[in-house]
C-alpha positions, 0 to 999 in steps of 0.5 A: 088292072094291076091289082087283079093281075097280082091276085091272079098270080097269087091264085095261079102259083100258090106254092111259090109264095106259100112254101117259103113263108111256111119254111121261114115261119117254121124256122123261126118257131124252131129257133124260138123254141130251141135256141133263143134265150132272152138276155137281161141287162143288170145295172149298178149306178156308181159315182167316183170322187177324188182323194180329199188331199188332192184338192184343198179348195173343194175336197173330194172333187176333181180339179178338172174333167181330164182327171175325172176321165182318167180315173173313170178310164182306170175303173173301166180297165179294172172292171174288165180286167181278168182278175176282177172278172175272174174273182167275180165269177169265182164268187158267184159260181158257175151257171146252174146248167154247168157243173162245178169244177175245180178249174172254174172259172176257166180262161175261156169263161173269163173272156166270155164274161168280159164281152158282156161287161161294160161301163156307160155314162148316163143319158148318152153323155160322153164317158168321163164327163160326169161323176155318175156312170153305170156298170152293166152286165148282160146274162141270160139269167136275170138273177145271175146278172144281178149277182154278177154285177154286184160281185163285179162292183165288190171286186172292182172296189177291192181292186181299186183300193189295192191299186191306190194302196200300191200307188201310195206305197210307191210314192211313199218309198220314193218320197222317203228317199227324197226326204233322206237325200234332201236332209243329208244335202241340207246337213252338209250345206249347213255344216259348210256354212257354219264353218264359214261363219266361224271363220268370219268371227266377229265380222259375221254381222257385217257379212250378213248385213252385206249379204242382205244389203240392208244399209250401213253396218257398224263396221262401215259406220266406224270406218266413216267416223274414223275417216272424219276423225282423221281429217280433223286430226290432220287439220289439227296437226297442220295447225300446230305445225304452223303455230310452232313455225310462227312461235319460232319466228317470234322467238327470234324477233318478238315483233312477230308476236303480234301475228300470233293467233288468239287461240294460242294466246288464250291457251297461254295467258302469261304469254298474252300478258307479256305480249300486252306488257311489251306493247305497253312498254314500247308505247311508254318508251316511244312517249318518253323519247318524244320529250326526252333524250336517249340518255335520260334516266326514264328512257333508259328505265323504260328500255330496261323494262322493255328488255326485261319483258322481252326476256320473259317473253322469250322464255314463255315462247320457248315454253309454248313452243315446247308445249306445242311440239309435245302436243304435236307429237301426241297428235301425230301418234293419234293420227298414226293410230287412227290410220292403222285402225282405218287400214285394219277396218278396210282390210276386214271389209275387203276380206268380208267382200271377198267372202260375200259371193261364197256366203250368199251362194251357201245361204241361198243353197241352204234356203233352197234345200230347206224348202225342198226338204219341207216340200218333200216332207209335205208330199210324204205326209200326203202320200201317207194320208193317201195310203191310209185312206186307200185302206180305210175308205173307197172313192167309189160309191154305189147308188141304190141296188143293182136293177134290171129292166122289166123285160129282157133286152132284144126282140121277144119271141113273138117278134121273132116269129112275126119277122120269120113269117113276114120274111118268108112271105116277102121271100115267096113274093120275090120268087113269085115275081121272078118266075112269072111268065114274060109279059104277064102284067102287059095289056092284051093287044092281039084280039080284043074279044079274047078274054084270056092271054096268049100263052107265053113263050119261053126264050131259048136257054142254054142248049134247049131247043129253039122251038117255042113251047107254051107254058104257064110260067117259068120255073125258078131255075129258068127265071134265075138263068134268064135274069143272069143272061139278060138282066133287066134295064132299070132306066 
């Protein structure tokens, strides 16, 4: 059986597997005794928040995961920066087996410590996805690891405050310049707007109304009323001119007086009475002529009365014509004054309309610069608050105290020794298998009655003789040479 063959090989060639096992076991023991030092991992749990003024809805919370990740990446760079690591090493001093020197810590010491410092997220989460994270420090001394992680957190907090303070001061300087420039531009634009409004004078309300487009202004309503009054005055002037023509015709022929409108007769009661008297006198004369001759004294008296009435009527018509002409002159003067006033208002409106575009641009520029100044002042206030907060408060909060595991990290001494023993054993078994004679595990076929194997023959190797030499097995050198010249087929 194969097991018996394996036991026989172990019994026949004990040195081939015992020597590697003993050597590697001894090497592991020497390593454990002289070189192996356990490493301790100290952890400090930290949480970071955003600045209060950065979020108005949820003060202290990041507006997004990207901002939180950027902040934690900044903390990671600071935690492994030479200034933080160097300051922390200077705070705790050199290891116990190293003398105190004036150059501590040296650049090599800082670089060596940087490789043993890290920031990790809890529970295997992605770094930056949670507000919690760990600062880890690995050291061969447990107490020193705890002190170093505490010193790293102290320096990290101090340097992060310094970084925030520098950023806030830089923003303050920039915003101060922005506020000064915005104030100067606003003052310049406001002065120019004041000069323009002073040039407008009493029409400023009209200009503002035209800019705001809130409806009719007083000036435009006045112009509309003037136009309506001009139309009424023009109609009155036309009517008076027609009446003067009519009365002039009646003055030449009193018969035309019948066509005189009642408005004129109501304005001149005497003329109305004379008109009625003339009509009555004409009717009386016509009645007398129906029964009497033209030379009859009554007819002559009636005609004389009619003639006298016509004389009075002509006098009244002359007076009425003079009054109408005087009234017409007044109306024409009024019309001329209204026309001049309308022309003045139209010119003012045209002047205001020409200034509207410039005025609107100036008003919009003043409003824009005022908004920019207000925004810059608000940002400057936030920057000042951040500057004060950077000095007074910390965004990094420690949770509990630094701690380590109950045991050191990595394999223990017993595991290292056991690994050396098993490694030596497997190495020895491999050497044993490689150096066994050819056909050692084959079944015997020559003489069934024979209870032992034929001696194996060694194939020629290199310049060795071609004669077959019996041997108990291959040496390690011969086995390796045979393996190199004729590698086995695994198919």
